[in-house]
C-alpha positions as CSV (number, residue, x, y, z in Angstrom):
1,S,-16.8,2.0,10.2
2,D,-19.4,1.3,7.7
3,G,-17.9,3.9,5.4
4,T,-14.5,2.1,5.4
5,K,-16.4,-1.2,4.6
6,Q,-18.0,0.4,1.5
7,I,-14.5,1.6,0.3
8,L,-12.8,-1.6,0.6
9,K,-15.8,-3.5,-1.1
10,S,-15.7,-1.1,-3.8
11,I,-12.1,-1.6,-4.8
12,D,-12.2,-2.4,-8.5
13,E,-8.8,-3.0,-9.4
14,P,-6.3,-4.6,-7.1
15,I,-4.0,-2.3,-4.9
16,T,-0.8,-3.3,-3.8
17,A,0.4,-2.2,-0.4
18,Q,3.9,-2.6,1.0
19,V,4.4,-1.7,4.6
20,Y,8.1,-1.3,5.6
21,F,9.1,-1.7,9.1
22,S,12.8,-2.0,10.1
23,S,13.4,-5.0,12.5
24,R,16.0,-2.6,14.4
25,L,13.6,0.1,14.9
26,A,11.4,-2.5,16.5
27,E,14.6,-3.4,18.8
28,A,15.5,0.0,19.6
29,S,11.7,1.1,20.4
30,P,8.9,-1.0,22.0
31,E,6.6,1.7,21.4
32,H,7.2,1.4,17.6
33,A,7.1,-2.5,17.8
34,R,3.5,-2.3,19.4
35,Y,2.4,0.2,17.0
36,F,3.6,-2.1,14.1
37,E,1.5,-5.0,15.4
38,R,-1.4,-2.6,15.5
39,V,-0.9,-1.4,11.9
40,R,-0.5,-5.0,11.0
41,A,-3.8,-6.1,12.2
42,L,-5.5,-3.4,10.6
43,F,-4.1,-4.0,6.9
44,E,-4.8,-7.7,7.5
45,Q,-8.5,-6.9,8.5
46,Y,-8.7,-4.4,5.5
47,R,-7.4,-7.1,3.1
48,D,-9.8,-9.5,4.4
49,L,-12.8,-7.0,4.0
50,S,-11.4,-6.1,0.4
51,G,-12.0,-9.7,-0.9
52,G,-8.2,-9.9,-1.6
53,K,-8.1,-6.7,-3.8
54,L,-6.0,-5.1,-1.1
55,Q,-2.6,-6.9,-1.7
56,L,-0.2,-6.8,1.3
57,S,3.3,-7.3,1.7
58,F,5.5,-6.6,5.0
59,L,9.1,-5.8,4.3
60,N,12.2,-5.1,6.4
61,P,14.5,-2.6,4.7
62,E,18.2,-3.4,5.8
63,P,20.5,-0.4,6.5
64,F,22.4,0.3,3.4
65,S,20.5,-1.9,1.1
66,D,18.7,-1.7,-2.2
67,A,15.4,-2.0,-0.4
68,E,16.6,0.9,1.6
69,D,17.3,2.9,-1.5
70,K,13.8,2.2,-2.7
71,V,11.9,3.4,0.4
72,V,14.0,6.7,0.4
73,A,13.0,6.9,-3.5
74,A,9.3,6.5,-2.7
75,G,9.5,9.4,0.0
76,L,9.6,7.3,3.2
77,R,11.2,9.3,6.2
78,G,13.4,7.3,8.5
79,V,14.5,7.8,12.2
80,R,18.3,7.7,13.0
81,L,19.0,4.8,14.9
82,N,22.5,5.2,16.0
83,A,25.8,7.4,15.2
84,E,26.8,4.9,12.5
85,G,23.9,6.6,10.1
86,E,21.7,3.7,10.3
87,V,18.1,4.4,9.7
88,G,14.7,2.9,10.8
89,Y,11.7,3.0,8.8
90,F,7.8,2.3,9.4
91,G,5.9,3.7,6.4
92,L,3.7,2.5,3.5
93,V,3.9,2.6,-0.2
94,A,0.9,1.7,-2.3
95,R,0.1,1.4,-5.9
96,N,-3.0,0.9,-7.9
97,A,-3.5,-0.7,-11.4
98,T,-2.8,2.1,-13.2
99,D,0.2,3.0,-11.5
100,N,-0.8,5.7,-9.3
101,Q,1.2,5.7,-6.2
102,D,0.5,7.0,-2.6
103,S,2.5,6.9,0.5
104,I,2.4,7.1,4.5
105,P,6.1,8.4,4.9
106,F,6.0,7.5,8.7
107,F,3.6,5.8,10.9
108,A,4.0,7.9,14.0
109,P,2.8,6.4,17.2
110,D,1.4,10.0,18.0
111,R,-1.2,9.9,15.1
112,E,-2.4,6.6,16.2
113,T,-6.0,7.9,16.7
114,F,-6.0,8.9,13.0
115,L,-4.8,5.6,11.8
116,E,-7.7,4.0,10.4
117,Y,-8.6,7.7,8.8
118,D,-5.2,8.0,7.2
119,V,-5.3,4.5,5.7
120,T,-8.6,4.5,4.6
121,K,-8.1,8.0,2.9
122,L,-5.1,6.5,1.0
123,I,-7.0,3.6,-0.2
124,F,-9.7,5.8,-1.3
125,T,-7.6,8.0,-3.3
126,L,-6.0,4.9,-5.2
127,A,-9.4,3.2,-5.6
């Protein structure tokens, strides 16, 4: 929407966004794999509209790794994948230049209709 474009063009300081998506969640759930492609496309579009002020990275937090500890500390919510206690993540942590942080704990496919709203709101908060 035009409002979204205005917000993205008005970002002064860089916002760093890290999207965490577990490859094992993609293997276990085609629905989440499909939704990840939609989320990735949206963020890449937002990055381009922001003129590079929105900086993106996509990370795969392996089970029982430092990366997993970080996503848990950032408040991301996982889904249990198996009896061994492996957890899959699909969320976002974003920071602005003054180190304010916001997150989307889990991109649930049943909130897909609100995806643009949720992401825009988060960027607006940090901008």
